C-alpha positions in Angstrom: 0.0 0.0 0.0 1.4 3.6 -1.0 1.1 5.8 2.0 0.9 9.7 2.5 3.8 11.2 3.8 3.3 13.4 6.8 4.1 16.5 5.3 3.0 16.8 1.6 5.8 17.9 -0.9 4.0 17.6 -4.2 0.7 17.8 -5.4 -0.9 16.4 -8.8 -3.4 18.6 -10.6 -5.8 16.8 -13.1 -7.2 19.3 -15.5 -8.2 19.9 -19.1 -5.9 20.5 -22.1 -8.7 22.8 -23.1 -9.2 26.3 -21.5 -13.2 26.1 -21.2 -15.7 29.0 -22.1 -15.7 30.7 -18.8 -12.5 32.9 -18.0 -13.1 31.8 -14.4 -11.7 28.3 -15.3 -8.3 29.8 -16.3 -8.1 32.2 -13.5 -8.6 29.3 -10.9 -6.0 27.2 -12.6 -3.5 30.2 -12.5 -4.4 30.7 -8.8 -3.9 27.1 -8.0 -0.3 27.2 -9.8 0.5 30.2 -7.7 -0.8 28.9 -4.3 1.1 25.7 -5.0 4.3 27.5 -5.3 3.7 30.0 -2.4 2.8 26.9 -0.2 6.3 25.5 -0.9 4.9 22.6 -2.9 5.7 21.0 -6.3 3.2 20.3 -9.0 2.8 17.0 -11.0 0.8 17.2 -13.9 0.1 16.0 -17.4 2.9 17.8 -19.1 0.9 19.8 -21.6 1.4 23.5 -22.5 -2.2 23.9 -23.5 -5.5 24.8 -21.7 -5.9 24.6 -17.8 -2.7 22.3 -17.7 -0.6 24.8 -19.3 -2.2 27.7 -17.1 -1.7 25.9 -13.8 1.9 25.0 -14.8 2.9 28.4 -16.0 1.6 30.1 -12.9 3.5 27.5 -10.7 6.7 28.0 -12.6 6.4 31.8 -12.5 6.2 31.7 -8.8 9.3 29.3 -8.2 7.6 25.9 -7.9 9.1 22.6 -9.0 7.0 21.4 -12.1 7.2 18.0 -13.2 5.2 16.8 -16.3 4.4 13.5 -17.1 3.5 12.8 -20.7 2.7 9.5 -22.7 5.2 9.3 -25.8 2.3 9.0 -28.1 1.4 12.7 -27.2 5.2 13.9 -27.1 5.2 14.3 -31.0 2.1 16.8 -31.1 3.9 19.6 -30.0 2.0 19.8 -26.6 4.6 19.0 -24.4 5.6 22.3 -22.2 9.0 23.4 -23.1 9.9 25.0 -19.8 9.3 22.5 -16.9 11.6 21.4 -14.3 11.1 18.0 -15.6 9.4 16.3 -18.2 8.9 12.4 -18.0 8.1 10.7 -21.0 6.1 7.4 -20.3 4.9 4.5 -22.6 1.1 4.9 -22.0 -1.8 6.6 -20.4 -1.6 3.9 -17.5 2.0 4.5 -16.9 1.3 8.3 -16.7 -1.5 7.8 -14.1 0.6 5.3 -12.0 3.7 7.8 -12.1 1.7 10.8 -11.1 0.3 8.7 -8.2 3.8 7.8 -7.1 5.3 11.3 -7.4 2.4 13.1 -5.6 1.2 13.4 -1.9 -2.3 14.7 -3.0 -4.5 15.2 -5.8 -6.3 18.4 -7.0 -9.0 18.3 -9.8 -9.8 21.2 -11.7 -12.4 21.0 -14.6 -11.9 18.8 -17.5 -13.3 16.3 -19.8 -12.9 12.6 -20.1 -9.3 12.3 -19.3 -9.7 14.3 -16.1 -12.7 12.4 -15.2 -10.7 9.0 -15.9 -7.9 10.3 -13.6 -10.1 11.6 -10.9 -12.1 8.0 -10.8 -9.0 6.0 -10.7 -7.2 7.8 -8.0 -10.4 7.7 -5.9 -11.1 4.2 -6.6 -7.4 3.3 -5.5 -8.0 5.3 -2.3 -11.3 3.1 -1.9 -9.1 -0.1 -2.4 -6.6 1.2 0.1 -3.8 1.5 -2.5 -3.0 5.0 -1.0 -4.4 7.3 1.6 -3.5 10.6 -0.2 -6.3 13.4 -0.2 -8.3 13.7 -3.3 -9.9 17.0 -3.6 -12.2 18.5 -6.2 -12.1 22.3 -6.9 -15.6 23.1 -7.8 -14.9 26.2 -9.9 -18.1 27.9 -10.9 -20.2 24.6 -9.8 -18.5 22.8 -12.7 -18.5 19.4 -10.8 -22.0 19.8 -9.3 -23.6 17.0 -11.6 -20.8 14.6 -10.8 -21.2 15.3 -6.9 -25.2 14.7 -7.5 -24.3 11.5 -9.1 -22.3 10.4 -6.4 -25.0 11.1 -3.8 -27.4 9.2 -6.1 -25.1 6.2 -6.1 -24.8 6.3 -2.2 -28.8 6.7 -2.0 -29.3 3.8 -4.2 -26.8 1.5 -2.5 -23.9 1.4 -5.1 -21.5 3.4 -3.1 -20.9 3.4 0.7 -21.2 6.7 2.4 -17.5 6.3 3.7 -16.2 5.9 0.4 -18.2 8.9 -1.1 -16.3 11.0 1.7 -13.0 9.9 0.0 -13.6 12.8 -2.5 -13.5 16.0 -0.9 -14.7 19.3 -2.5 -13.2 22.9 -2.3 -14.6 26.0 -3.8 -11.1 27.4 -4.9 -7.5 26.7 -4.8 -6.8 28.5 -1.5 -9.4 26.1 0.2 -8.1 22.9 -1.7 -4.4 23.7 -0.4 -5.7 24.3 3.2 -7.4 20.8 2.8 -4.0 19.2 1.7 -2.2 20.7 4.7 -4.8 19.1 7.2 
């Protein structure tokens, strides 16, 4: 079983390679990157220079944080790799990317995103449910983006498909500052 260290050193951020339609999404990604650096933490993320991924990485780098990108080789040739990271790790597959990010991070913060973000979120929470790690999993619910997912999870509890103690593995923050406070708890 992978354990949470007593003091977090790095956080993984799962988020979109798109910027979204509301400027609040980019602003929150930038606020998160900055807050990670100010908190003295490193950032682990998907390695792209686009969308919310690029925004969080650029803000973290600008504020002096260590930023590690983990990118599958299949995506490295598409000119999406961020050129200015502290370290870019190329891995063979998406499966390896997710496992490597879990290994490098002490907590998981989730900004808005699509299928890839949802996949990463559900896998990391499932691993917590299976006691493969005990690291915090925290949704940042910018502009209520995750309200539909949260309602679905509550339905899964009500209908007997998700135990309440497992539902509580996914915590919710309204913004970057609150999420980082949760990481420190």
